[in-house]
C-alpha positions in Angstrom: 17.4 23.6 28.9 18.3 22.1 25.6 20.9 24.1 23.6 18.7 23.6 20.5 15.7 25.2 22.2 17.8 28.1 23.4 19.2 28.7 19.9 15.7 28.5 18.4 14.2 31.0 20.9 17.0 33.5 20.3 16.4 33.2 16.5 12.7 33.7 16.9 13.2 36.7 19.2 15.8 38.2 16.7 13.5 37.7 13.7 10.5 39.3 15.6 12.7 42.3 16.5 14.0 42.6 13.0 10.5 42.4 11.5 9.3 45.1 14.0 12.3 47.3 13.1 11.6 47.0 9.4 7.9 47.8 9.9 8.8 50.9 11.9 11.2 52.1 9.2 8.5 51.5 6.5 6.0 53.4 8.5 8.4 56.4 8.9 9.3 56.3 5.2 5.6 56.2 4.2 4.8 59.1 6.5 7.7 61.1 5.1 6.4 60.5 1.6 2.8 60.9 2.7 1.8 57.5 1.4 0.1 54.4 2.6 2.5 51.7 3.9 1.0 49.1 1.6 1.4 51.4 -1.4 5.0 52.0 -0.4 5.7 48.2 0.0 4.1 47.6 -3.5 6.4 50.3 -5.0 9.5 48.9 -3.4 8.6 45.4 -4.4 8.0 46.4 -8.1 11.3 48.3 -8.1 13.1 45.3 -6.6 11.6 42.9 -9.2 12.7 45.3 -12.0 16.2 45.4 -10.7 16.4 41.7 -9.9 15.3 40.6 -13.4 16.9 43.5 -15.2 13.6 44.8 -16.6 13.5 48.3 -18.0 
C-alpha cells in the first residue's frame, strides 16, 4: 500500500476519533449544566470570539 494512503487514512481516523471525543465532552458538559448542546456550543463560540478579538 502507498505510504501516502496509509498516512491519510491514519489522519482521517484520528480526526474522526478526536471529533467524537469532543462531541462526547460537549454532551457531558451540557448535561452537567442542564443545557442543550447547541446552546452550549453557541455560548462557547461567543465567548471565544470575545476573547479572540478582545471585545468587552
